[in-house]
C-alpha positions in Angstrom: -11.1 16.9 -14.4 -12.4 15.6 -11.1 -10.3 12.4 -10.4 -13.5 10.7 -9.0 -15.2 11.2 -12.4 -12.6 9.2 -14.2 -13.4 5.8 -15.7 -10.7 4.2 -13.5 -12.3 5.5 -10.3 -15.8 4.6 -11.3 -14.7 1.0 -12.1 -12.6 0.9 -8.9 -9.8 0.0 -11.3 -7.4 2.9 -11.0 -4.8 1.3 -13.1 -7.2 0.8 -16.0 -6.4 -2.9 -16.3 -8.1 -4.3 -19.4 -10.5 -7.2 -18.9 -9.3 -10.6 -20.1 -11.6 -13.6 -19.3 -8.5 -15.7 -18.5 -7.5 -13.4 -15.7 -9.6 -14.3 -12.7 -8.8 -11.3 -10.5 -9.8 -11.3 -6.9 -12.7 -8.9 -6.2 -14.1 -8.7 -9.8 -17.5 -7.1 -9.9 -20.5 -8.4 -11.8 -20.4 -7.6 -14.7 -16.6 -8.0 -14.6 -15.9 -5.3 -17.2 -17.4 -2.1 -18.7 -16.8 -3.5 -22.2 -13.0 -3.0 -22.1 -11.7 -2.5 -18.6 -12.1 -4.6 -15.4 -14.6 -3.6 -12.8 -13.9 -4.4 -9.1 -16.1 -4.6 -6.0 -13.8 -2.3 -4.1 -10.9 0.1 -4.7 -8.5 -2.1 -2.7 -9.0 -5.0 -5.2 -8.3 -2.7 -8.2 -5.2 -1.4 -6.5 -4.2 -5.0 -5.6 -4.5 -6.1 -9.2 -2.3 -3.2 -10.3 0.3 -4.1 -7.7 0.2 -7.8 -8.6 0.8 -7.0 -12.3 3.8 -4.7 -11.4 5.3 -7.5 -9.3 4.9 -9.9 -12.2 6.8 -7.5 -14.4 9.7 -7.8 -12.0 9.5 -11.5 -11.3 8.6 -12.9 -14.7 10.1 -10.3 -17.0 13.0 -8.9 -15.0 11.8 -5.3 -15.3 13.3 -3.4 -12.4 13.4 0.3 -13.4 10.7 2.8 -14.0 11.8 3.0 -17.6 11.4 -0.7 -18.3 8.2 -1.0 -16.3 6.4 1.9 -17.9 7.5 0.8 -21.4 5.6 -2.4 -20.9 2.7 -0.9 -18.9 2.1 2.0 -21.3 3.6 1.0 -24.7 4.1 3.7 -27.4 1.4 2.2 -29.7 -1.3 3.5 -27.3 0.5 6.1 -25.1 2.9 8.9 -24.9 5.3 6.6 -23.1 8.0 9.2 -22.6 5.7 11.6 -20.9 4.2 8.8 -18.8 7.7 7.8 -17.7 8.8 11.3 -16.9 5.6 11.9 -14.8 6.0 8.6 -12.8 9.7 9.1 -12.1 9.2 12.7 -11.1 6.3 11.8 -8.7 8.3 9.0 -7.2 11.4 11.1 -6.9 13.7 8.6 -8.6 15.7 8.4 -11.8 14.1 6.5 -14.8 16.8 3.8 -14.5 17.1 3.5 -10.8 16.6 -0.1 -9.7 13.4 -0.9 -7.8 12.5 -3.9 -5.7 8.8 -4.3 -5.9 8.7 -6.8 -3.0 9.5 -3.8 -0.8 6.5 -1.8 0.3 8.6 1.4 0.2 9.3 0.9 -3.6 6.0 -0.6 -4.7 3.6 1.9 -3.0 5.1 5.0 -4.6 5.0 3.3 -8.0 1.4 2.4 -7.6 0.5 5.9 -6.4 2.3 7.5 -9.4 0.6 5.3 -12.0 -2.8 5.9 -10.4 -2.2 9.6 -10.4 -1.3 9.5 -14.1 -4.2 7.3 -15.1 -6.9 9.1 -13.1 -6.2 12.8 -13.3 -4.2 13.1 -10.1 -6.3 10.7 -8.1 -4.7 10.0 -4.6 -6.0 7.3 -2.2 -5.6 7.5 1.6 -2.5 5.7 2.9 -4.7 3.2 4.7 -6.4 2.1 1.5 -3.1 1.7 -0.3 -1.6 -0.3 2.5 -4.6 -2.6 2.7 -4.4 -3.2 -1.1 -0.7 -3.9 -1.0 -1.2 -6.2 1.9 -3.7 -8.1 -0.2 -1.0 -8.3 -2.9 1.5 -9.8 -0.4 3.6 -6.6 0.2 2.4 -5.2 3.6 4.0 -2.2 5.2 6.7 -3.0 7.7 5.4 -3.9 11.1 6.4 -1.8 14.2 9.5 -3.5 15.8 9.7 -1.7 19.2 7.3 -1.1 22.0 7.6 2.6 21.5 6.7 2.2 17.8 3.7 0.1 18.8 2.5 2.7 21.2 2.8 5.5 18.7 1.6 3.8 15.5 -1.6 5.3 14.0 -3.5 5.2 10.6 -1.8 8.5 9.7 1.6 7.6 11.0 1.9 11.0 12.8 2.0 9.7 16.3 -1.5 10.2 17.6 -2.3 8.3 20.8 -3.8 4.9 21.1 -6.4 5.4 23.8 -9.0 3.2 25.3 -9.7 -0.6 25.2 -9.6 -0.7 21.4 -6.3 1.1 21.3 -4.8 -1.4 23.9 -6.1 -4.3 21.9 -4.5 -2.9 18.7 -1.3 -2.3 20.5 -1.2 -5.9 21.7 -1.9 -7.3 18.3 0.9 -5.1 16.8 3.2 -6.0 19.6 3.3 -9.7 18.8 7.0 -9.6 17.7 7.9 -7.8 20.9 6.0 -10.3 23.0 7.9 -13.2 21.2 11.1 -11.4 21.9 10.4 -11.7 25.7 11.5 -15.3 25.4 10.6 -17.7 28.2 8.5 -15.4 30.3 5.0 -16.7 30.9 2.5 -15.3 28.4 0.6 -13.4 31.1 3.8 -11.8 32.4 4.9 -11.0 28.9 1.6 -9.2 28.1 1.9 -7.4 31.4 5.3 -6.1 30.5 4.1 -5.0 27.1 1.1 -3.2 28.6 3.3 -1.5 31.1 5.6 -0.3 28.4 2.7 1.0 26.3 1.2 2.8 29.3 4.6 4.4 30.0 4.9 5.7 26.5 1.4 7.0 26.5 1.9 8.7 29.8 5.1 10.3 28.4 3.3 11.5 25.3 0.4 12.9 27.3 2.8 14.9 29.3 4.5 16.5 26.3 3.4 19.9 25.1 1.1 19.9 22.0 
């Protein structure tokens, strides 16, 4: 089945969250449901809702393993919970009882991805979409911490170059922690130091063989 033909994708609700009038999710569409499941104005909002629910499982109910989370998410009365659990754990590359911390992006994102894939016939979202959704849920990806990381960061994470005015602006925005680390230097001097470091890294990368 084409993942984009699934109900979850059409509703922009890839976790297939059921609509309850009491739950005023951010980004609900109009109408808010298809008769059973929520409808969202964008995929980021549907993914955000999924992430928020999973975090609530940890914070309110103390569920910290794939086994416990999936038992609540997909109870046996409506699902083959054992198969769901096995598929999610396998896709995440963890054991069913390994502890998770869903306030860590590196734990939450793989769990969200695995549930979406199971719910929507293997559906996979681009990393940038998932990261925006988890940022909306309060669990953003870790920010670059060094000037070299700032110079190398890209949407794909594969080290493509930041080039041009827009790239420099992005680098400066992402370099805020590094600028703060420069302490008592005047802001103009601090920014100049950052730009020089970024330029140096870019020059080095341009000189490397492809």
